[in-house]
Each structure stands twice: as C-alpha cells, then as structure tokens.
C-alpha positions in Angstrom: 0.0 0.0 0.0 1.3 3.5 -0.9 1.2 5.9 1.9 0.0 9.5 1.3 2.6 12.0 2.4 0.5 15.1 1.7 -0.4 17.4 4.5 -3.4 19.6 5.0 -3.4 22.9 6.8 -5.7 23.3 9.8 -8.9 25.4 9.6 -8.2 29.1 10.0 -8.9 30.3 13.6 -12.1 32.2 14.3 -10.1 35.3 14.9 -8.4 35.0 11.5 -11.7 34.4 9.7 -13.2 37.5 11.4 -10.3 39.6 10.4 -10.7 38.4 6.8 -14.4 39.3 6.7 -13.7 42.8 8.1 -10.8 43.4 5.8 -12.9 42.4 2.8 -15.8 44.5 4.0 -18.1 41.5 3.8 -17.7 41.5 0.0 -16.3 39.1 -2.6 -12.7 40.0 -3.4 -12.8 38.7 -6.9 -12.0 41.6 -9.3 -15.2 43.2 -10.5 -17.5 41.2 -8.3 -17.8 43.0 -5.0 -21.0 41.0 -4.1 -22.1 41.7 -0.5 -21.9 38.4 1.3 -23.8 39.0 4.5 -27.3 39.3 2.9 -29.1 37.1 0.4 -31.2 39.3 -1.9 -33.4 36.4 -2.9 -34.3 34.9 0.5 -33.8 38.3 2.2 -31.9 36.4 5.0 -29.0 38.0 6.8 -26.3 35.3 6.9 -22.7 34.7 5.7 -22.8 33.6 2.1 -19.1 33.9 1.4 -16.3 31.3 1.4 -12.9 31.7 3.0 -10.5 30.4 0.4 -6.8 29.5 0.5 -4.6 31.3 -2.1 -1.8 28.7 -1.8 -3.7 25.5 -1.5 -4.7 24.1 1.9 -3.3 20.7 0.9 0.3 20.0 -0.2 -1.1 17.6 -2.8 0.2 18.9 -6.2 -3.0 17.7 -7.8 -5.1 20.1 -5.7 -5.5 23.7 -6.8 -2.3 25.6 -6.0 -1.2 22.9 -3.7 2.3 22.5 -5.2 3.9 25.4 -3.4 6.9 25.8 -1.1 4.8 27.6 1.6 4.9 25.6 4.8 1.6 23.9 5.7 1.6 25.7 9.1 1.3 29.0 7.3 -1.4 28.1 4.8 -4.4 29.1 7.0 -2.9 32.4 8.1 -4.5 35.7 7.0 -2.0 36.6 4.3 -2.9 33.4 2.5 -6.7 33.7 2.6 -9.2 35.5 0.3 -13.0 36.0 0.7 -15.0 34.9 -2.3 -18.6 34.4 -3.2 -19.5 30.8 -4.0 -19.5 31.4 -7.8 -16.0 32.7 -7.8 -14.7 30.2 -5.3 -15.9 27.4 -7.7 -14.3 29.2 -10.6 -10.8 29.5 -9.1 -10.8 26.1 -7.4 -12.9 23.8 -9.5 -13.7 25.2 -13.0 -10.5 27.0 -14.0 -7.7 26.6 -11.4 -4.9 26.9 -13.9 -6.2 30.3 -14.9 -5.9 31.5 -11.3 -2.4 30.7 -10.0 -1.1 32.0 -6.6 0.3 35.2 -8.2 -3.1 36.2 -9.7 -5.0 35.6 -6.5 -2.4 37.6 -4.5 -3.0 40.6 -6.7 
C-alpha cells in the first residue's frame, strides 16, 4: 500500500476568519464582483454567504488547486494566504479554471 505523504493545513482560527471578513468589507474579493456576502437578496436572509479560500492550496497535494507550493503547511491558514470569495468565484478559481488562477493572480 502506498502511503499518502500530503499534509493539510488546519482550519483558520475564528479570529483570522473574522479579520478576513472585516478586511474584505463582507464582499467578494474577486476583481469586478464586489458581491455583498452578508445578505441574500433572494431569500432576504442576513447570513454569511461567502467562502474563506486559500490562495496557496490548503493541501500540499500537487493535484489540488495551487497545492504545489513551497509555503509551509503551518502558514497556509494564516490571514496573508486567505481570500474571501462568493461561491460562484470560489468554484471558478478552485474547480472550474484553477490553472487560470495561480497564486500570483490571487495575491494581486
């Protein structure tokens, strides 16, 4: 049996997540989106509708989006490596077109 040697960063702390939401103003950070993520216009519910996303992948698995990076796994859930996105743009950068959104693009 082949053992998996990939590591996964822990969840960001509650304090780190709060800082991210505040820094992003509760809005999607994808260029041109700016969707307000604390209110749903369809259901009229006030709730968090954003996703906290890792710029350098949470996993060190090179097959995962942006996982093949030299950043230590212990740093991958720190504020400097997180971005707040709406679900549409999270899926775009992680599932639909990850090669189009490398670390450098997301850091900008």
